[in-house]
C-alpha positions as CSV (number, residue, x, y, z in Angstrom):
1,X,47.7,-61.6,-31.0
2,X,50.4,-64.2,-31.2
3,X,52.6,-65.4,-28.3
4,X,56.4,-65.1,-28.8
5,X,59.1,-66.9,-26.9
6,X,62.1,-64.7,-26.1
7,X,65.4,-66.6,-25.5
8,X,68.1,-64.4,-23.9
9,X,71.6,-65.3,-24.9
10,X,74.8,-63.8,-23.4
11,X,78.3,-64.5,-22.3
12,X,78.2,-65.3,-18.6
13,X,80.4,-62.9,-16.7
14,X,79.0,-62.9,-13.2
15,X,75.8,-61.6,-11.7
16,X,74.2,-58.5,-13.1
17,X,74.9,-55.1,-11.5
18,X,72.2,-53.2,-9.7
19,X,72.1,-50.8,-12.6
20,X,71.5,-53.7,-15.0
21,X,68.8,-55.1,-12.8
22,X,67.1,-51.7,-12.7
23,X,67.0,-51.5,-16.5
24,X,65.5,-55.0,-16.7
25,X,62.9,-54.2,-14.1
26,X,61.9,-51.0,-16.0
27,X,61.8,-52.8,-19.4
28,X,59.7,-55.7,-18.1
29,X,57.3,-53.4,-16.2
30,X,56.8,-51.5,-19.5
31,X,55.9,-54.7,-21.3
32,X,53.4,-55.6,-18.5
33,X,51.9,-52.1,-18.4
34,X,51.2,-52.2,-22.2
35,X,49.7,-55.7,-21.9
36,X,52.4,-57.5,-23.8
37,X,53.9,-59.6,-21.0
38,X,52.3,-63.1,-20.9
39,X,54.9,-64.9,-18.8
40,X,57.9,-63.1,-17.2
41,X,59.9,-66.4,-17.5
42,X,62.9,-66.9,-15.3
43,X,66.6,-67.3,-15.4
44,X,68.1,-70.6,-16.7
45,X,71.0,-72.3,-14.9
46,X,74.1,-72.9,-16.9
47,X,74.2,-76.6,-15.8
48,X,72.2,-79.3,-17.5
49,X,72.8,-81.6,-20.5
50,X,72.5,-81.5,-24.3
51,X,71.1,-84.6,-26.0
52,X,71.9,-85.3,-29.6
53,X,71.0,-88.6,-31.1
54,X,72.2,-91.0,-28.5
55,X,74.9,-88.7,-27.2
56,X,74.6,-86.8,-23.9
57,X,76.9,-84.0,-23.2
58,X,76.9,-82.4,-19.7
59,X,76.5,-78.6,-19.5
60,X,74.7,-75.9,-21.4
61,X,74.9,-75.6,-25.2
62,X,77.3,-72.8,-26.1
63,X,77.3,-71.0,-29.4
64,X,79.9,-68.3,-30.0
65,X,80.7,-68.2,-26.3
66,X,77.0,-67.4,-25.5
67,X,74.5,-69.5,-23.5
68,X,70.8,-69.2,-23.0
69,X,70.4,-67.5,-19.7
70,X,66.6,-67.0,-19.5
71,X,63.3,-66.9,-21.3
72,X,60.1,-64.8,-21.4
73,X,56.8,-65.0,-23.3
74,X,55.2,-61.9,-24.8
75,X,52.2,-61.2,-27.0
76,X,52.3,-59.1,-30.1
77,X,50.3,-58.8,-33.3
78,X,53.1,-60.0,-35.5
79,X,56.9,-60.6,-35.6
80,X,57.6,-57.0,-36.6
81,X,55.8,-55.7,-33.4
82,X,57.5,-58.3,-31.3
83,X,60.9,-57.2,-32.4
84,X,60.1,-53.6,-31.8
85,X,59.0,-54.5,-28.2
86,X,62.3,-56.4,-27.7
87,X,64.6,-53.7,-29.2
88,X,64.9,-51.8,-25.9
89,X,65.9,-55.0,-24.0
90,X,68.9,-54.2,-21.7
91,X,70.7,-57.4,-22.7
92,X,71.3,-55.8,-26.1
93,X,73.3,-53.0,-24.4
94,X,75.8,-55.7,-23.1
95,X,76.5,-57.6,-26.3
96,X,73.7,-60.1,-25.6
97,X,71.2,-61.4,-28.0
98,X,67.4,-62.1,-28.0
99,X,65.9,-64.8,-30.2
100,X,62.3,-64.0,-30.9
101,X,60.2,-67.0,-31.9
102,X,56.5,-67.3,-32.5
103,X,54.9,-70.1,-30.5
104,X,52.9,-72.6,-32.4
105,X,49.4,-73.8,-31.6
106,X,48.7,-77.4,-30.6
């Protein structure tokens, strides 16, 4: 099994609704029940800084109006299975994105 980092990107539009939170809870519980949830992660604040070379820019890195809003680590046998596990993620229903990246070994 390989560990995969999930980065959740979306356009910040206020806090999630109770219905959205219920979908997330159900999806994460399903991953845990099937043994694929390694670390539930947590939300990421929109403040911070981006360093590039010697430049420091206050705030979160935005691409196409989206920001990273959280992360999670799952386990899967390969990238194909990981993307299948992520396909029902509720963020995809709200025009969000999930970047699925295998974690390297040190």
